[in-house]
C-alpha positions, 0 to 999 in steps of 0.5 A: 512420488517427485524425486529431489530434482523436482521437488527442489525445482518446485520450491525454488519457483514458489520462492520466486512468485511474486507477493500479490498478482493479478492476472487478466483481471477485470471488475464490472459494475451494474446489474447488467454488468455494463458498467466495466471499471478495470479491464485486463489488468495483470502486473506483478508486485515483487516481495519487499516492493514499493510500487506506487499505483497513479491514473485520474480519477475514475480510473479505478486505483481504489477498486485494485487495491481493494481486489488486493485486500481481498476486500471484493472478488473479480469479474473476471481474472484471478488475483494471488497473493504468494501464489494463491488465490485471494478468497477475503481480507488477511491479517498478512495484508493490512490496508491503511485509508486515506480517510484517516479521521473516520478510520480509528476508533474516536472512543479509544485512546491512540495505544487503544486505537493501535491494539485494536488487531493484537486483540483481535488476534487474542495475543495477552495483554503483557504481549499487546502492551509491549509492542504497542509501546514499541510501534508507540515509540517508533512512530513518534506517538510517546507523548499521544499514547493516552490521547484521543484522535479528536485531540491530534492533528492530521499528520498525527491521526496518520501515524497512529493508523499505520502504527496500527497497521503493523502492529499486526506485522503485515507481509504487505501494506496497501496504502490508497492515498494515505497523504492526500489530505496533509498539508505539503510538510507533514506529507514530506515528513510522512513519506521518509518515515514510511521510507525507512519504516517500509526497509525497516520491515521488510514489508512489501508496499502498494501504494495509491496516489493522484501525486506524480512526484509522491509516487516517483519519490516513494516507488521502486516503480510506478504503475500509471493508469488510464481509465474507461476502463482502468487498464494500465497503461505503462510501468516505469522503473524509478531506479533512484538511490535509496535512501532519498531526499526531499531536495536532491531527489526531486532535482534529479534529471532522471526524477524529472524527466520521469516524472515528464513521462508520467505527465505525458502518459496520463494526459495522454490518457 
């Protein structure tokens, strides 16, 4: 039986394990395994971190997110969640999709959409109603609780999708260009709301985007991917103070320097 010191070291090592990790991951598509999509991807996502991932179209960003979600398995390498191999989806890892209109059930109201994962989890009706009411208020959806998705703006629909993910109290939120189809002002409002929610809920977040400024504004770190096949080019520590501000943060020389660095990296690949 291991002694106390050995057990303590093991516990310390477990507590230091990243929330998510990819270890030499590769993905190949095609019946003859002749289309490499990702190659030699190794990265850690720290507990409570907001990690942004950028890269050109076709570099495998969405494939990477699907691996982290457990929606697909790598051809080579390992995907780990809290030190254990990911074998499938989990309520602990929630996904927010870009296509919010199709992600919501059109025959359910806002409250009904948010309640969906709670019903699947078997919560009682009073528990569901209490948690939904709290999320509706938190996301600014009070006036829309009984409306249907088709009656909402794009920004409101995306708020519903985020609320539905938060309803299951995930430890990780995986976001695939969730604000890409929104107008600039709505996008910036939701960026600030997301940062506040991620900090308040202490949820680890992986955020896929094409927008370099969005990646820097939101992220604690930014990973730049190159294409053909998708691979990590560089990881940049953002290091900008929080809370962030849509004007002063974006005008900070450090913000501009990181934008120039990312632009140069992606332009070179």
